[in-house]
N, CA, C and O atoms as CSV, one atom per row, in Angstrom:
chain,resi,resn,atom,element,x,y,z
A,1,UNK,N,N,99.899,-128.661,-35.713
A,1,UNK,CA,C,100.576,-130.137,-35.838
A,1,UNK,C,C,99.436,-131.039,-34.196
A,1,UNK,O,O,98.761,-130.470,-33.337
A,2,UNK,N,N,99.645,-132.208,-34.359
A,2,UNK,CA,C,99.304,-132.754,-33.443
A,2,UNK,C,C,100.172,-133.000,-32.068
A,2,UNK,O,O,101.385,-133.103,-31.885
A,3,UNK,N,N,98.681,-133.068,-30.893
A,3,UNK,CA,C,99.443,-133.645,-29.866
A,3,UNK,C,C,99.183,-135.040,-29.807
A,3,UNK,O,O,98.334,-135.771,-30.319
A,4,UNK,N,N,100.356,-135.247,-28.875
A,4,UNK,CA,C,100.667,-137.214,-29.177
A,4,UNK,C,C,101.235,-137.654,-27.919
A,4,UNK,O,O,102.374,-137.278,-27.642
A,5,UNK,N,N,100.617,-138.377,-27.145
A,5,UNK,CA,C,101.099,-139.029,-26.041
A,5,UNK,C,C,101.592,-140.238,-26.449
A,5,UNK,O,O,100.820,-141.014,-27.013
A,6,UNK,N,N,102.763,-140.549,-26.265
A,6,UNK,CA,C,103.388,-142.022,-26.092
A,6,UNK,C,C,103.581,-142.843,-24.695
A,6,UNK,O,O,104.184,-142.368,-23.732
A,7,UNK,N,N,103.159,-143.765,-24.709
A,7,UNK,CA,C,103.245,-144.606,-23.572
A,7,UNK,C,C,104.373,-145.920,-23.614
A,7,UNK,O,O,104.439,-146.742,-24.527
A,8,UNK,N,N,104.837,-145.906,-22.952
A,8,UNK,CA,C,105.785,-147.405,-23.437
A,8,UNK,C,C,106.615,-147.645,-21.780
A,8,UNK,O,O,106.290,-146.791,-20.955
A,9,UNK,N,N,107.458,-148.544,-21.367
A,9,UNK,CA,C,107.596,-148.470,-19.969
A,9,UNK,C,C,109.132,-148.673,-20.412
A,9,UNK,O,O,110.016,-148.571,-19.561
A,10,UNK,N,N,109.413,-148.938,-21.650
A,10,UNK,CA,C,111.040,-149.376,-22.272
A,10,UNK,C,C,111.758,-147.192,-22.337
A,10,UNK,O,O,111.264,-146.475,-23.207
A,11,UNK,N,N,112.382,-146.836,-21.759
A,11,UNK,CA,C,112.786,-145.390,-22.126
A,11,UNK,C,C,113.878,-145.641,-23.573
A,11,UNK,O,O,114.615,-144.698,-23.860
A,12,UNK,N,N,113.909,-146.301,-24.020
A,12,UNK,CA,C,114.701,-146.090,-25.130
A,12,UNK,C,C,113.586,-145.779,-26.323
A,12,UNK,O,O,113.624,-144.846,-27.125
A,13,UNK,N,N,112.460,-146.948,-26.200
A,13,UNK,CA,C,111.208,-146.629,-27.450
A,13,UNK,C,C,110.680,-145.694,-26.941
A,13,UNK,O,O,109.856,-145.452,-27.823
A,14,UNK,N,N,110.475,-144.822,-26.042
A,14,UNK,CA,C,110.232,-143.285,-25.198
A,14,UNK,C,C,111.138,-142.542,-26.336
A,14,UNK,O,O,110.384,-142.016,-27.155
A,15,UNK,N,N,112.595,-142.318,-26.667
A,15,UNK,CA,C,113.195,-141.804,-26.755
A,15,UNK,C,C,112.898,-141.549,-28.343
A,15,UNK,O,O,112.630,-140.462,-28.855
A,16,UNK,N,N,113.012,-142.828,-29.004
A,16,UNK,CA,C,113.065,-142.818,-30.813
A,16,UNK,C,C,111.835,-142.426,-30.753
A,16,UNK,O,O,111.730,-141.375,-31.385
A,17,UNK,N,N,110.836,-142.761,-30.296
A,17,UNK,CA,C,109.417,-141.816,-31.015
A,17,UNK,C,C,109.351,-140.505,-30.843
A,17,UNK,O,O,108.780,-139.826,-31.696
A,18,UNK,N,N,110.011,-139.825,-29.535
A,18,UNK,CA,C,110.009,-138.598,-29.509
A,18,UNK,C,C,110.817,-138.282,-30.289
A,18,UNK,O,O,110.551,-137.331,-31.024
A,19,UNK,N,N,112.558,-139.205,-30.461
A,19,UNK,CA,C,113.052,-138.198,-31.595
A,19,UNK,C,C,112.227,-137.906,-32.560
A,19,UNK,O,O,112.029,-136.692,-32.518
A,20,UNK,N,N,111.461,-138.546,-33.672
A,20,UNK,CA,C,110.630,-138.690,-34.534
A,20,UNK,C,C,109.352,-137.153,-34.783
A,20,UNK,O,O,109.345,-136.146,-35.491
A,21,UNK,N,N,108.630,-137.626,-33.971
A,21,UNK,CA,C,108.004,-136.883,-33.654
A,21,UNK,C,C,108.071,-135.447,-33.140
A,21,UNK,O,O,107.297,-134.718,-33.761
A,22,UNK,N,N,108.541,-135.030,-32.498
A,22,UNK,CA,C,109.056,-133.624,-32.134
A,22,UNK,C,C,109.714,-133.005,-32.760
A,22,UNK,O,O,109.535,-131.813,-32.508
A,23,UNK,N,N,110.660,-133.226,-33.727
A,23,UNK,CA,C,111.489,-131.943,-34.832
A,23,UNK,C,C,110.673,-131.995,-35.447
A,23,UNK,O,O,110.953,-131.075,-36.216
A,24,UNK,N,N,109.419,-132.519,-35.911
A,24,UNK,CA,C,108.077,-132.193,-36.950
A,24,UNK,C,C,107.142,-131.762,-36.369
A,24,UNK,O,O,105.997,-131.935,-36.785
A,25,UNK,N,N,107.356,-131.255,-35.527
A,25,UNK,CA,C,106.586,-129.677,-34.946
A,25,UNK,C,C,105.399,-130.170,-34.284
A,25,UNK,O,O,104.480,-129.353,-34.229
A,26,UNK,N,N,105.055,-132.034,-33.434
A,26,UNK,CA,C,104.199,-131.999,-32.679
A,26,UNK,C,C,104.099,-131.690,-30.874
A,26,UNK,O,O,105.190,-131.330,-30.432
A,27,UNK,N,N,103.556,-131.733,-30.358
A,27,UNK,CA,C,103.800,-131.353,-28.875
A,27,UNK,C,C,103.758,-133.262,-28.700
A,27,UNK,O,O,103.093,-134.164,-29.210
A,28,UNK,N,N,104.832,-133.176,-27.726
A,28,UNK,CA,C,104.761,-134.605,-27.366
A,28,UNK,C,C,105.387,-134.416,-25.853
A,28,UNK,O,O,106.214,-133.843,-25.143
A,29,UNK,N,N,104.048,-135.605,-25.966
A,29,UNK,CA,C,104.301,-135.832,-24.033
A,29,UNK,C,C,104.279,-137.649,-23.533
A,29,UNK,O,O,103.411,-138.418,-23.947
A,30,UNK,N,N,105.149,-137.974,-22.807
A,30,UNK,CA,C,105.815,-139.279,-22.577
A,30,UNK,C,C,105.204,-140.020,-21.329
A,30,UNK,O,O,104.715,-139.191,-20.561
A,31,UNK,N,N,105.153,-140.543,-21.148
A,31,UNK,CA,C,104.191,-141.741,-20.230
A,31,UNK,C,C,105.330,-142.975,-20.251
A,31,UNK,O,O,105.608,-143.603,-21.272
A,32,UNK,N,N,106.140,-143.283,-18.491
A,32,UNK,CA,C,106.219,-144.983,-18.681
A,32,UNK,C,C,105.542,-145.764,-18.202
A,32,UNK,O,O,106.219,-146.728,-17.846
A,33,UNK,N,N,103.664,-145.970,-17.808
A,33,UNK,CA,C,103.697,-146.805,-17.570
A,33,UNK,C,C,101.707,-146.055,-17.734
A,33,UNK,O,O,101.449,-144.852,-17.742
A,34,UNK,N,N,100.806,-147.026,-17.824
A,34,UNK,CA,C,99.156,-147.263,-17.561
A,34,UNK,C,C,98.455,-146.205,-17.077
A,34,UNK,O,O,97.577,-145.505,-17.582
A,35,UNK,N,N,99.156,-146.204,-15.677
A,35,UNK,CA,C,98.507,-145.383,-14.908
A,35,UNK,C,C,98.893,-143.693,-14.728
A,35,UNK,O,O,98.286,-142.876,-14.036
A,36,UNK,N,N,100.115,-143.466,-15.597
A,36,UNK,CA,C,100.035,-142.068,-15.101
A,36,UNK,C,C,99.805,-141.905,-16.935
A,36,UNK,O,O,99.736,-140.749,-17.351
A,37,UNK,N,N,99.715,-142.833,-17.767
A,37,UNK,CA,C,99.003,-142.628,-19.190
A,37,UNK,C,C,97.593,-142.104,-18.730
A,37,UNK,O,O,97.290,-140.938,-18.983
A,38,UNK,N,N,96.694,-142.959,-18.039
A,38,UNK,CA,C,95.094,-142.335,-17.909
A,38,UNK,C,C,95.020,-141.025,-16.990
A,38,UNK,O,O,93.918,-140.514,-16.790
A,39,UNK,N,N,96.050,-140.536,-16.490
A,39,UNK,CA,C,95.766,-139.431,-15.567
A,39,UNK,C,C,96.790,-138.350,-16.887
A,39,UNK,O,O,96.502,-137.163,-16.728
A,40,UNK,N,N,97.414,-138.478,-17.580
A,40,UNK,CA,C,98.000,-137.544,-18.387
A,40,UNK,C,C,96.786,-137.059,-19.570
A,40,UNK,O,O,96.160,-136.008,-19.709
A,41,UNK,N,N,96.789,-138.074,-20.164
A,41,UNK,CA,C,95.053,-138.626,-21.179
A,41,UNK,C,C,93.681,-137.233,-21.330
A,41,UNK,O,O,93.188,-136.478,-22.168
A,42,UNK,N,N,93.561,-137.655,-19.676
A,42,UNK,CA,C,92.604,-136.638,-18.779
A,42,UNK,C,C,92.774,-135.315,-18.611
A,42,UNK,O,O,91.960,-134.393,-18.636
A,43,UNK,N,N,93.899,-135.338,-18.443
A,43,UNK,CA,C,94.516,-133.578,-18.134
A,43,UNK,C,C,94.435,-133.203,-18.751
A,43,UNK,O,O,93.609,-132.292,-18.699
A,44,UNK,N,N,95.326,-133.477,-20.358
A,44,UNK,CA,C,95.631,-132.703,-21.734
A,44,UNK,C,C,94.804,-133.540,-22.572
A,44,UNK,O,O,95.896,-133.024,-22.813
A,45,UNK,N,N,94.197,-134.136,-23.145
A,45,UNK,CA,C,93.279,-134.814,-24.348
A,45,UNK,C,C,94.096,-134.980,-25.192
A,45,UNK,O,O,93.741,-134.383,-26.208
A,46,UNK,N,N,95.411,-135.696,-25.371
A,46,UNK,CA,C,95.782,-135.862,-26.911
A,46,UNK,C,C,94.856,-135.545,-27.952
A,46,UNK,O,O,93.696,-135.142,-27.863
A,47,UNK,N,N,95.660,-135.830,-29.099
A,47,UNK,CA,C,95.214,-135.460,-30.635
A,47,UNK,C,C,95.485,-137.546,-31.161
A,47,UNK,O,O,94.999,-138.240,-32.054
A,48,UNK,N,N,96.523,-137.835,-29.988
A,48,UNK,CA,C,96.325,-139.706,-31.031
A,48,UNK,C,C,97.804,-139.723,-29.762
A,48,UNK,O,O,98.746,-139.001,-29.436
A,49,UNK,N,N,96.960,-141.580,-29.256
A,49,UNK,CA,C,97.992,-141.472,-28.230
A,49,UNK,C,C,98.760,-143.167,-28.792
A,49,UNK,O,O,98.261,-144.231,-29.159
A,50,UNK,N,N,99.967,-142.748,-28.632
A,50,UNK,CA,C,100.839,-144.202,-29.558
A,50,UNK,C,C,101.048,-145.156,-28.057
A,50,UNK,O,O,101.531,-144.629,-27.055
A,51,UNK,N,N,100.697,-146.320,-28.077
A,51,UNK,CA,C,100.634,-147.307,-26.350
A,51,UNK,C,C,101.548,-148.604,-26.301
A,51,UNK,O,O,102.238,-148.783,-27.305
A,52,UNK,N,N,101.626,-149.314,-25.518
A,52,UNK,CA,C,102.618,-150.493,-26.135
A,52,UNK,C,C,101.764,-150.836,-24.881
A,52,UNK,O,O,101.310,-150.269,-23.888
A,53,UNK,N,N,101.794,-152.336,-25.582
A,53,UNK,CA,C,100.371,-153.671,-24.778
A,53,UNK,C,C,101.394,-153.858,-23.135
A,53,UNK,O,O,100.761,-153.781,-22.082
A,54,UNK,N,N,102.515,-154.030,-23.098
A,54,UNK,CA,C,103.064,-154.747,-21.887
A,54,UNK,C,C,104.094,-153.955,-21.462
A,54,UNK,O,O,105.228,-153.645,-21.830
A,55,UNK,N,N,102.958,-153.617,-20.129
A,55,UNK,CA,C,104.003,-152.647,-19.314
A,55,UNK,C,C,103.460,-153.141,-17.932
A,55,UNK,O,O,102.333,-153.558,-17.668
A,56,UNK,N,N,104.710,-152.967,-16.996
A,56,UNK,CA,C,104.423,-153.445,-15.519
A,56,UNK,C,C,103.051,-153.423,-15.168
A,56,UNK,O,O,102.289,-154.366,-15.383
A,57,UNK,N,N,102.585,-151.881,-14.388
A,57,UNK,CA,C,101.330,-151.684,-13.584
A,57,UNK,C,C,99.990,-151.923,-14.255
A,57,UNK,O,O,99.100,-152.558,-13.690
A,58,UNK,N,N,99.855,-151.396,-15.494
A,58,UNK,CA,C,98.220,-151.750,-16.197
A,58,UNK,C,C,97.996,-151.947,-18.015
A,58,UNK,O,O,97.706,-151.008,-18.757
A,59,UNK,N,N,98.194,-153.276,-18.434
A,59,UNK,CA,C,98.732,-153.509,-19.550
A,59,UNK,C,C,97.588,-152.310,-20.758
A,59,UNK,O,O,96.591,-151.653,-20.458
A,60,UNK,N,N,98.297,-152.457,-22.090
A,60,UNK,CA,C,97.340,-151.212,-22.912
A,60,UNK,C,C,96.918,-151.393,-23.370
A,60,UNK,O,O,96.915,-150.610,-24.321
A,61,UNK,N,N,95.760,-152.805,-23.523
A,61,UNK,CA,C,94.484,-153.365,-23.223
A,61,UNK,C,C,93.778,-152.287,-22.813
A,61,UNK,O,O,93.179,-151.398,-23.420
A,62,UNK,N,N,93.967,-152.540,-21.620
A,62,UNK,CA,C,93.167,-152.336,-20.162
A,62,UNK,C,C,93.237,-150.610,-19.955
A,62,UNK,O,O,92.435,-149.968,-19.278
A,63,UNK,N,N,94.532,-149.979,-20.798
A,63,UNK,CA,C,94.555,-148.289,-20.447
A,63,UNK,C,C,93.122,-148.169,-21.817
A,63,UNK,O,O,92.101,-147.482,-21.814
A,64,UNK,N,N,93.474,-148.822,-22.497
A,64,UNK,CA,C,92.537,-148.172,-23.647
A,64,UNK,C,C,91.151,-148.334,-23.885
A,64,UNK,O,O,90.474,-147.567,-24.569
A,65,UNK,N,N,90.635,-149.616,-23.156
A,65,UNK,CA,C,89.208,-149.803,-22.512
A,65,UNK,C,C,89.112,-148.366,-21.681
A,65,UNK,O,O,88.381,-147.400,-21.903
A,66,UNK,N,N,90.156,-148.579,-20.597
A,66,UNK,CA,C,89.153,-147.180,-19.990
A,66,UNK,C,C,89.576,-145.818,-20.190
A,66,UNK,O,O,89.357,-145.045,-19.257
A,67,UNK,N,N,90.104,-145.400,-21.161
A,67,UNK,CA,C,89.858,-144.556,-22.325
A,67,UNK,C,C,88.698,-144.133,-22.876
A,67,UNK,O,O,88.204,-143.006,-22.859
A,68,UNK,N,N,88.235,-145.324,-23.456
A,68,UNK,CA,C,87.034,-145.513,-23.835
A,68,UNK,C,C,85.943,-145.400,-22.952
A,68,UNK,O,O,84.801,-145.453,-23.411
A,69,UNK,N,N,86.112,-145.273,-21.926
A,69,UNK,CA,C,84.539,-145.035,-20.998
A,69,UNK,C,C,84.616,-143.698,-20.186
A,69,UNK,O,O,83.753,-143.198,-19.465
A,70,UNK,N,N,85.751,-143.293,-20.462
A,70,UNK,CA,C,85.622,-141.371,-20.359
A,70,UNK,C,C,84.792,-140.420,-21.349
A,70,UNK,O,O,85.338,-140.799,-22.385
A,71,UNK,N,N,84.117,-139.719,-21.663
A,71,UNK,CA,C,83.909,-138.768,-21.985
A,71,UNK,C,C,84.875,-138.102,-22.844
A,71,UNK,O,O,84.825,-138.342,-24.050
A,72,UNK,N,N,85.535,-137.494,-22.499
A,72,UNK,CA,C,87.099,-136.824,-23.123
A,72,UNK,C,C,88.437,-137.478,-23.475
A,72,UNK,O,O,89.518,-136.929,-23.689
A,73,UNK,N,N,88.115,-138.781,-23.488
A,73,UNK,CA,C,89.176,-139.449,-23.932
A,73,UNK,C,C,88.725,-140.385,-25.030
A,73,UNK,O,O,89.570,-140.889,-25.768
A,74,UNK,N,N,87.208,-140.689,-25.203
A,74,UNK,CA,C,86.328,-141.983,-25.641
A,74,UNK,C,C,87.251,-141.612,-27.379
A,74,UNK,O,O,87.821,-142.494,-28.022
A,75,UNK,N,N,87.189,-140.519,-27.696
A,75,UNK,CA,C,87.384,-140.915,-29.258
A,75,UNK,C,C,88.781,-140.313,-29.629
A,75,UNK,O,O,88.930,-139.546,-30.580
A,76,UNK,N,N,89.674,-140.673,-28.901
A,76,UNK,CA,C,91.347,-140.327,-29.130
A,76,UNK,C,C,91.759,-141.778,-29.446
A,76,UNK,O,O,91.765,-142.792,-28.749
A,77,UNK,N,N,92.208,-141.467,-31.124
A,77,UNK,CA,C,92.418,-143.255,-31.598
A,77,UNK,C,C,93.857,-142.742,-31.047
A,77,UNK,O,O,94.481,-141.681,-31.057
A,78,UNK,N,N,94.121,-144.555,-30.380
A,78,UNK,CA,C,95.028,-145.175,-30.069
A,78,UNK,C,C,95.731,-145.915,-30.833
A,78,UNK,O,O,94.881,-146.513,-31.491
A,79,UNK,N,N,97.135,-146.398,-31.306
A,79,UNK,CA,C,97.907,-147.094,-31.783
A,79,UNK,C,C,98.651,-147.714,-31.222
A,79,UNK,O,O,99.712,-147.191,-30.879
A,80,UNK,N,N,98.335,-149.251,-30.876
A,80,UNK,CA,C,99.024,-150.389,-30.237
A,80,UNK,C,C,100.715,-150.326,-31.202
A,80,UNK,O,O,100.851,-150.701,-32.367
A,81,UNK,N,N,101.509,-149.912,-30.561
A,81,UNK,CA,C,102.762,-150.394,-31.105
A,81,UNK,C,C,103.240,-150.944,-30.014
A,81,UNK,O,O,103.546,-150.237,-29.054
A,82,UNK,N,N,103.435,-152.847,-29.982
A,82,UNK,CA,C,104.182,-153.227,-29.442
A,82,UNK,C,C,104.416,-154.801,-30.099
A,82,UNK,O,O,103.791,-155.228,-31.070
A,83,UNK,N,N,105.703,-155.731,-29.164
A,83,UNK,CA,C,106.250,-156.751,-29.929
A,83,UNK,C,C,105.366,-157.845,-29.649
A,83,UNK,O,O,105.908,-158.909,-29.949
A,84,UNK,N,N,103.897,-158.024,-29.063
A,84,UNK,CA,C,103.543,-159.333,-29.381
A,84,UNK,C,C,102.291,-159.332,-30.675
A,84,UNK,O,O,101.365,-158.608,-31.043
A,85,UNK,N,N,102.913,-160.587,-31.054
A,85,UNK,CA,C,101.855,-160.609,-32.770
A,85,UNK,C,C,101.384,-161.601,-33.023
A,85,UNK,O,O,101.548,-162.177,-34.099
A,86,UNK,N,N,100.479,-162.145,-31.787
A,86,UNK,CA,C,99.671,-163.319,-31.830
A,86,UNK,C,C,98.677,-162.389,-32.310
A,86,UNK,O,O,98.386,-161.282,-31.858
A,87,UNK,N,N,97.862,-163.466,-34.005
A,87,UNK,CA,C,96.421,-162.977,-34.138
A,87,UNK,C,C,95.322,-162.507,-32.688
A,87,UNK,O,O,94.627,-161.496,-32.584
A,88,UNK,N,N,95.484,-163.559,-31.779
A,88,UNK,CA,C,94.302,-163.063,-30.485
A,88,UNK,C,C,94.872,-161.820,-29.991
A,88,UNK,O,O,93.982,-160.980,-29.860
A,89,UNK,N,N,95.985,-161.403,-29.678
A,89,UNK,CA,C,96.485,-160.064,-29.549
A,89,UNK,C,C,96.188,-158.577,-30.617
A,89,UNK,O,O,95.967,-157.393,-30.363
A,90,UNK,N,N,96.288,-159.188,-31.587
A,90,UNK,CA,C,95.379,-158.156,-32.626
A,90,UNK,C,C,94.667,-158.050,-32.451
A,90,UNK,O,O,94.419,-156.863,-32.243
A,91,UNK,N,N,93.317,-159.127,-32.281
A,91,UNK,CA,C,92.143,-158.742,-32.015
A,91,UNK,C,C,91.670,-158.544,-30.489
A,91,UNK,O,O,90.492,-158.359,-30.183
A,92,UNK,N,N,92.472,-158.589,-29.794
A,92,UNK,CA,C,92.178,-157.961,-28.778
A,92,UNK,C,C,92.491,-156.566,-28.757
A,92,UNK,O,O,91.825,-155.779,-28.084
A,93,UNK,N,N,93.310,-156.270,-29.342
A,93,UNK,CA,C,93.697,-154.643,-29.203
A,93,UNK,C,C,92.687,-153.914,-29.803
A,93,UNK,O,O,92.300,-152.877,-29.264
A,94,UNK,N,N,92.186,-154.316,-30.873
A,94,UNK,CA,C,91.094,-153.915,-32.005
A,94,UNK,C,C,89.714,-153.983,-31.116
A,94,UNK,O,O,89.108,-152.955,-31.417
A,95,UNK,N,N,89.045,-154.621,-30.290
A,95,UNK,CA,C,88.263,-155.244,-29.222
A,95,UNK,C,C,88.315,-154.103,-28.362
A,95,UNK,O,O,87.432,-153.272,-28.152
A,96,UNK,N,N,89.297,-154.165,-27.963
A,96,UNK,CA,C,89.617,-152.924,-26.532
A,96,UNK,C,C,89.456,-151.612,-27.326
A,96,UNK,O,O,88.988,-150.801,-26.527
A,97,UNK,N,N,89.616,-151.059,-28.463
A,97,UNK,CA,C,88.918,-150.402,-29.124
A,97,UNK,C,C,89.772,-149.090,-29.956
A,97,UNK,O,O,89.394,-147.996,-30.372
A,98,UNK,N,N,91.575,-150.052,-29.965
A,98,UNK,CA,C,91.905,-149.510,-30.617
A,98,UNK,C,C,92.284,-149.201,-32.640
A,98,UNK,O,O,92.350,-150.146,-33.425
A,99,UNK,N,N,92.432,-148.035,-32.978
A,99,UNK,CA,C,92.514,-147.851,-34.023
A,99,UNK,C,C,93.465,-148.519,-34.699
A,99,UNK,O,O,92.850,-148.935,-35.681
A,100,UNK,N,N,94.621,-148.896,-34.794
A,100,UNK,CA,C,95.457,-149.822,-35.164
A,100,UNK,C,C,96.849,-150.254,-34.267
A,100,UNK,O,O,97.294,-149.642,-33.296
A,101,UNK,N,N,97.414,-151.533,-34.910
A,101,UNK,CA,C,97.864,-152.131,-34.046
A,101,UNK,C,C,99.204,-152.494,-35.417
A,101,UNK,O,O,99.074,-152.927,-36.562
A,102,UNK,N,N,100.481,-152.058,-34.590
A,102,UNK,CA,C,101.473,-152.225,-34.877
A,102,UNK,C,C,102.639,-152.805,-33.839
A,102,UNK,O,O,102.706,-152.849,-32.611
A,103,UNK,N,N,103.721,-153.324,-35.151
A,103,UNK,CA,C,104.477,-154.694,-34.677
A,103,UNK,C,C,105.783,-153.850,-33.935
A,103,UNK,O,O,106.399,-153.258,-34.821
A,104,UNK,N,N,106.259,-153.666,-32.876
A,104,UNK,CA,C,107.939,-153.591,-33.198
A,104,UNK,C,C,108.484,-154.505,-33.358
A,104,UNK,O,O,107.891,-155.580,-33.263
A,105,UNK,N,N,109.689,-154.453,-33.634
A,105,UNK,CA,C,110.330,-153.097,-33.836
A,105,UNK,C,C,109.843,-152.668,-35.348
A,105,UNK,O,O,109.760,-153.450,-36.295
A,106,UNK,N,N,109.578,-151.456,-35.374
A,106,UNK,CA,C,108.622,-150.706,-36.840
A,106,UNK,C,C,109.336,-150.102,-37.579
A,106,UNK,O,O,110.374,-150.693,-37.284
A,107,UNK,N,N,109.691,-149.264,-38.447
A,107,UNK,CA,C,110.453,-148.597,-39.816
A,107,UNK,C,C,109.596,-147.264,-39.790
A,107,UNK,O,O,109.783,-146.394,-40.640
């Protein structure tokens, strides 16, 4: 199974995603902010990162850009999970290095 890092500043969102992925056998780690996520990603190099865009310390686009600058995390797929639906946000997500862009709420 995959190792997945979920990054979101809303505890309920973390709980929902953890509750979906962990029972499927994935190794799931969670982070409530961008700075902590960067540290965790560098320490444990997940197979996938599910990343919110709007966070209080550093936004998800900047987190993704920083991940792309580090050899160990430059190829880790990042999927943005966000409420931001403007076309320019989607474009920025892919320009930052995101593999996909999903809008919350999601099914």
